[in-house]
C-alpha positions as semicolon CSV with decimal commas, in nm:
position;residue;x (nm);y (nm);z (nm)
1;M;-0,017;-0,013;0,001
2;N;0,129;0,374;-0,071
3;S;0,223;0,583;0,201
4;P;-0,058;0,689;0,434
5;S;0,040;1,050;0,364
6;S;0,011;1,018;0,000
7;L;-0,341;0,835;0,030
8;I;-0,458;1,158;0,221
9;D;-0,477;1,337;-0,097
10;T;-0,636;1,056;-0,277
11;L;-0,903;0,986;-0,028
12;S;-0,997;1,363;0,013
13;G;-1,019;1,391;-0,334
14;L;-1,287;1,127;-0,349
15;L;-1,485;1,294;-0,092
16;R;-1,470;1,612;-0,262
17;G;-1,620;1,439;-0,581
18;P;-1,972;1,353;-0,680
19;L;-2,070;1,055;-0,437
20;N;-2,374;0,856;-0,375
21;S;-2,261;0,688;-0,056
22;V;-1,968;0,638;0,164
23;E;-1,936;0,338;0,383
24;V;-1,658;0,177;0,588
25;L;-1,589;-0,180;0,500
26;P;-1,457;-0,460;0,719
27;G;-1,094;-0,588;0,670
28;G;-0,801;-0,398;0,483
29;L;-0,645;-0,394;0,154
30;P;-0,590;-0,796;0,116
31;E;-0,936;-0,889;0,166
32;W;-1,044;-0,640;-0,119
33;Q;-0,773;-0,629;-0,381
34;D;-0,901;-0,929;-0,560
35;T;-1,248;-0,819;-0,562
36;L;-1,442;-0,848;-0,919
37;L;-1,555;-0,504;-1,004
38;P;-1,731;-0,348;-1,302
39;E;-1,497;-0,267;-1,593
40;E;-1,542;0,100;-1,553
41;S;-1,454;0,109;-1,197
42;P;-1,087;0,157;-1,081
43;K;-0,906;-0,144;-0,941
44;V;-0,806;-0,205;-0,601
45;H;-0,457;-0,202;-0,556
46;A;-0,184;-0,042;-0,331
47;G;-0,215;0,296;-0,478
48;F;-0,599;0,308;-0,463
49;P;-0,691;0,076;-0,151
50;F;-1,069;0,185;-0,222
51;I;-1,365;0,039;-0,381
52;L;-1,522;0,294;-0,606
53;V;-1,848;0,163;-0,794
54;E;-2,089;0,384;-0,958
55;G;-2,037;0,666;-0,710
56;N;-2,049;0,444;-0,430
57;L;-1,737;0,466;-0,212
58;G;-1,630;0,173;0,001
59;L;-1,316;0,241;0,252
60;P;-1,174;-0,076;0,408
61;K;-1,143;-0,010;0,791
62;K;-0,794;-0,102;0,842
63;V;-0,694;0,132;0,553
64;L;-0,892;0,407;0,653
65;Y;-0,787;0,382;1,021
66;T;-0,414;0,383;0,890
67;I;-0,491;0,707;0,700
68;Y;-0,650;0,853;0,976
69;L;-0,355;0,810;1,194
70;S;-0,133;0,976;0,945
71;A;-0,367;1,260;0,882
72;V;-0,398;1,339;1,295
73;S;-0,012;1,351;1,296
74;T;0,021;1,626;1,029
75;P;0,013;1,998;1,132
76;W;-0,322;2,043;0,990
77;R;-0,472;2,305;1,215
78;T;-0,197;2,549;1,092
79;S;-0,197;2,429;0,709
80;E;-0,311;2,625;0,428
81;P;-0,683;2,607;0,378
82;Q;-0,681;2,313;0,127
83;M;-0,462;2,076;0,336
84;A;-0,674;2,172;0,651
85;E;-0,996;2,097;0,456
86;A;-0,858;1,758;0,303
87;V;-0,723;1,639;0,659
88;S;-1,032;1,742;0,858
89;S;-1,265;1,552;0,640
90;I;-1,069;1,235;0,696
91;I;-1,069;1,307;1,064
92;I;-1,438;1,359;1,113
93;L;-1,522;1,053;0,886
94;V;-1,338;0,824;1,141
95;N;-1,418;1,043;1,450
96;P;-1,704;1,279;1,411
97;A;-1,691;1,383;1,763
98;H;-1,346;1,562;1,706
99;Q;-1,428;1,923;1,791
100;A;-1,120;2,068;1,666
101;A;-1,180;1,930;1,317
102;L;-1,506;2,046;1,304
103;N;-1,427;2,396;1,430
104;T;-1,171;2,414;1,153
105;R;-1,426;2,329;0,906
106;K;-1,635;2,599;1,035
107;R;-1,332;2,857;1,006
108;L;-1,285;2,721;0,646
109;I;-1,645;2,799;0,561
110;A;-1,658;3,142;0,744
111;G;-1,342;3,236;0,544
112;G;-1,494;3,112;0,201
113;H;-1,265;2,835;0,127
114;L;-1,547;2,586;0,189
115;D;-1,889;2,563;0,064
116;P;-2,138;2,500;0,337
117;Q;-2,385;2,343;0,095
118;R;-2,107;2,090;0,001
119;E;-2,027;2,057;0,369
120;L;-2,398;1,956;0,440
121;A;-2,391;1,695;0,153
122;L;-2,070;1,551;0,279
123;C;-2,177;1,511;0,645
124;E;-2,494;1,346;0,519
125;L;-2,310;1,107;0,309
126;M;-2,104;1,025;0,636
127;A;-2,428;1,020;0,856
128;R;-2,591;0,762;0,622
129;G;-2,286;0,531;0,589
130;S;-2,188;0,542;0,949
131;P;-2,395;0,500;1,257
132;E;-2,118;0,631;1,458
133;F;-2,146;0,955;1,269
134;G;-2,517;0,997;1,293
135;K;-2,537;0,959;1,690
136;Q;-2,297;1,241;1,780
137;S;-2,444;1,568;1,909
138;M;-2,157;1,782;1,762
139;V;-2,235;1,651;1,437
140;W;-2,602;1,783;1,448
141;A;-2,482;2,109;1,579
142;H;-2,258;2,165;1,287
143;R;-2,554;2,107;1,063
144;R;-2,745;2,343;1,226
145;W;-2,464;2,604;1,206
146;C;-2,428;2,542;0,834
147;F;-2,786;2,602;0,795
148;T;-2,764;2,942;0,939
149;Q;-2,446;3,006;0,704
150;I;-2,655;2,921;0,399
151;Y;-3,015;3,049;0,478
152;G;-2,931;3,309;0,727
153;A;-3,107;3,365;1,072
154;M;-3,497;3,425;1,109
155;G;-3,463;3,736;1,289
156;S;-3,726;3,903;1,523
157;R;-4,065;3,721;1,554
158;T;-4,309;3,672;1,836
159;L;-4,394;3,333;1,958
160;S;-4,622;3,230;2,239
161;P;-4,427;3,047;2,512
162;L;-4,482;2,683;2,508
163;P;-4,309;2,440;2,755
164;G;-4,008;2,268;2,602
165;W;-4,008;2,488;2,276
166;A;-3,807;2,773;2,198
167;N;-3,912;3,129;2,289
168;S;-3,922;3,457;2,079
169;E;-3,545;3,539;2,156
170;E;-3,431;3,189;2,082
171;A;-3,605;3,162;1,757
172;Q;-3,451;3,483;1,631
173;L;-3,136;3,256;1,545
174;F;-3,304;2,972;1,390
175;P;-3,216;2,909;1,028
176;R;-3,472;3,043;0,780
177;L;-3,519;2,700;0,622
178;S;-3,744;2,617;0,323
179;P;-4,022;2,336;0,359
180;A;-3,826;2,145;0,130
181;S;-3,515;2,144;0,321
182;V;-3,693;2,069;0,640
183;Q;-3,873;1,741;0,488
184;H;-3,512;1,660;0,362
185;E;-3,366;1,689;0,707
186;F;-3,651;1,463;0,868
187;R;-3,573;1,197;0,624
188;L;-3,205;1,218;0,719
189;I;-3,315;1,203;1,084
190;Q;-3,520;0,887;1,024
191;H;-3,237;0,705;0,855
192;T;-2,981;0,779;1,131
193;C;-3,238;0,642;1,389
194;E;-3,285;0,333;1,185
195;T;-2,914;0,277;1,166
196;Y;-2,837;0,370;1,519
197;P;-3,152;0,262;1,768
198;R;-3,283;0,507;2,013
199;N;-3,057;0,783;1,884
200;Y;-3,109;1,054;2,147
201;H;-2,919;1,320;1,954
202;A;-3,081;1,257;1,625
203;W;-3,434;1,319;1,804
204;A;-3,301;1,615;1,971
205;H;-3,211;1,764;1,632
206;W;-3,579;1,644;1,515
207;H;-3,708;1,881;1,802
208;H;-3,508;2,154;1,667
209;I;-3,650;2,113;1,323
210;I;-4,000;2,088;1,443
211;D;-3,926;2,425;1,638
212;V;-3,800;2,609;1,314
213;C;-4,155;2,465;1,169
214;Y;-4,317;2,613;1,457
215;A;-4,135;2,961;1,417
216;S;-4,226;2,961;1,040
217;F;-4,576;2,893;1,072
218;V;-4,636;3,170;1,323
219;S;-4,435;3,439;1,117
220;D;-4,517;3,342;0,769
221;N;-4,783;3,451;0,539
222;E;-5,132;3,255;0,524
223;A;-5,028;3,045;0,213
224;T;-4,703;2,924;0,345
225;R;-4,840;2,888;0,694
226;S;-5,066;2,611;0,558
227;E;-4,773;2,453;0,413
228;W;-4,596;2,442;0,733
229;G;-4,882;2,293;0,916
230;E;-4,919;2,019;0,693
231;I;-4,540;1,932;0,733
232;V;-4,589;1,916;1,114
233;V;-4,904;1,699;1,091
234;S;-4,744;1,472;0,846
235;E;-4,424;1,436;1,042
236;C;-4,644;1,367;1,382
237;A;-4,837;1,106;1,190
238;R;-4,502;0,973;1,070
239;L;-4,367;0,956;1,434
240;R;-4,671;0,787;1,544
241;G;-4,601;0,514;1,316
242;W;-4,235;0,518;1,410
243;I;-4,341;0,432;1,766
244;N;-4,540;0,154;1,648
245;L;-4,253;-0,020;1,505
246;H;-3,969;0,093;1,762
247;V;-4,148;0,022;2,100
248;S;-3,802;0,071;2,276
249;D;-3,738;0,425;2,139
250;Y;-3,830;0,648;2,422
251;S;-3,652;0,952;2,276
252;A;-3,911;0,925;2,003
253;M;-4,217;0,880;2,231
254;H;-4,085;1,177;2,432
255;Q;-4,063;1,387;2,127
256;F;-4,427;1,272;2,038
257;L;-4,570;1,375;2,361
258;Q;-4,391;1,728;2,358
259;V;-4,524;1,812;1,997
260;Q;-4,863;1,755;2,131
261;S;-4,859;2,122;2,261
262;I;-4,773;2,252;1,913
263;L;-5,037;2,069;1,757
264;E;-5,299;2,224;2,005
265;H;-5,163;2,575;1,993
266;L;-5,154;2,601;1,623
267;S;-5,500;2,452;1,592
268;L;-5,393;2,150;1,409
269;E;-5,644;1,932;1,648
270;K;-5,747;1,724;1,331
271;F;-5,439;1,540;1,369
272;A;-5,590;1,434;1,720
273;L;-5,948;1,398;1,621
274;E;-5,885;1,189;1,318
275;R;-5,676;0,937;1,513
276;E;-5,676;0,791;1,868
277;T;-5,543;1,030;2,138
278;P;-5,193;0,980;2,281
279;E;-5,353;0,805;2,582
280;D;-5,531;0,553;2,376
281;H;-5,219;0,502;2,171
282;A;-5,000;0,406;2,444
283;L;-5,252;0,167;2,602
284;S;-5,310;-0,015;2,273
285;L;-4,907;-0,032;2,298
286;V;-4,868;-0,162;2,668
287;Q;-5,167;-0,406;2,592
288;A;-4,964;-0,542;2,289
289;F;-4,609;-0,522;2,450
290;P;-4,639;-0,529;2,837
291;S;-4,302;-0,623;2,896
292;H;-4,138;-0,284;2,730
293;E;-4,065;-0,039;3,038
294;S;-4,045;0,250;2,765
295;L;-4,406;0,201;2,675
296;W;-4,515;0,223;3,038
297;M;-4,323;0,559;3,070
298;Y;-4,470;0,659;2,739
299;L;-4,830;0,571;2,914
300;R;-4,716;0,788;3,217
301;G;-4,632;1,091;2,995
302;T;-4,962;1,086;2,810
303;L;-5,176;1,066;3,146
304;R;-5,037;1,394;3,253
305;R;-5,259;1,540;3,010
306;V;-5,548;1,381;3,193
307;A;-5,707;1,567;3,505
308;A;-5,567;1,411;3,813
309;E;-5,898;1,319;3,972
310;K;-5,999;1,111;3,652
311;R;-5,670;0,965;3,583
312;G;-5,661;0,695;3,849
313;E;-6,005;0,555;3,785
314;M;-5,933;0,518;3,414
315;L;-5,617;0,375;3,462
316;R;-5,754;0,098;3,718
317;S;-6,034;0,020;3,511
318;T;-5,834;-0,022;3,195
319;L;-5,559;-0,230;3,333
320;E;-5,808;-0,466;3,504
321;R;-6,016;-0,501;3,191
322;E;-5,705;-0,584;3,000
323;Q;-5,551;-0,808;3,262
324;L;-5,233;-0,604;3,327
325;A;-5,307;-0,487;3,682
326;G;-5,064;-0,739;3,803
327;N;-4,778;-0,636;3,574
328;S;-4,496;-0,478;3,779
329;H;-4,480;-0,160;3,544
330;A;-4,852;-0,118;3,585
331;I;-4,808;-0,130;3,973
332;Q;-4,558;0,133;3,980
333;L;-4,770;0,342;3,728
334;L;-5,079;0,293;3,982
335;E;-4,861;0,408;4,272
336;W;-4,748;0,720;4,080
337;S;-5,108;0,785;3,993
338;G;-5,217;0,778;4,352
339;R;-4,926;0,989;4,466
340;S;-5,026;1,279;4,206
341;E;-5,401;1,250;4,310
342;A;-5,324;1,303;4,683
């Protein structure tokens, strides 16, 4: 294999090019150099230890980590912009929580040496190809920063205070995203939550994007407002379906509970009226999967919406009817309900 330092330029050049996907593959060069590839694809050899087929880039893990160790040992932080961009792209591919590399890329964007749109595209490729990349809070914060560089900040607006959601002062700094870019971001979040289950930081980013939708709904004109409302309703419907299929993902359930206040405040009750209430939804899930503690926590969260004097009797009668009263999670929930009534 060529020297790792020479492969830094090769790999960073590939990452700058038009790619459909980036994926880290098991093994090293010996495991892949005899792989049969389409004729138009470059052959795998010591000078090009990568698999590139129709814009899909595969990186043998041992090769990638060898290049990474060489990259971090270079004086990249004080290098000229092209070298700093090349090395930092490899660093965040292997170690997406590398704050210095992310900050370097921010400086390159601010200085006009790196296109923020291209940065978003590269980070998306990495997030789709690496579960480790999509679970990092700093990666999502980096995307939000790039959004502001591209779209600018919303500026002054007035939001009614809702618990758990941004106030008017915070919303001034939100990026002025378009409906299309918001929907694209929701799809990316869904993908990363599929590849890394119970992805807390991806769901926190989902919360931020819903916050952007809320601020946009309140401040935009009537025609655009209906579009933002439809996006929120559609995404909440998708999230309910997600919970049905991911009964251990309490982060998703927590976000679904929080977004109810936005649905109610924006008079989007049709979402609740046309479907079962969150309480009924949670009850149906604990009936189907009574051993999952996350679902009982979800049920407890929905019951906070019910008046305390009605909560206990409704819960007891439902659990007895469904023969769940002896479940250990049900007992804890009844004890909580009793304390809240006192």
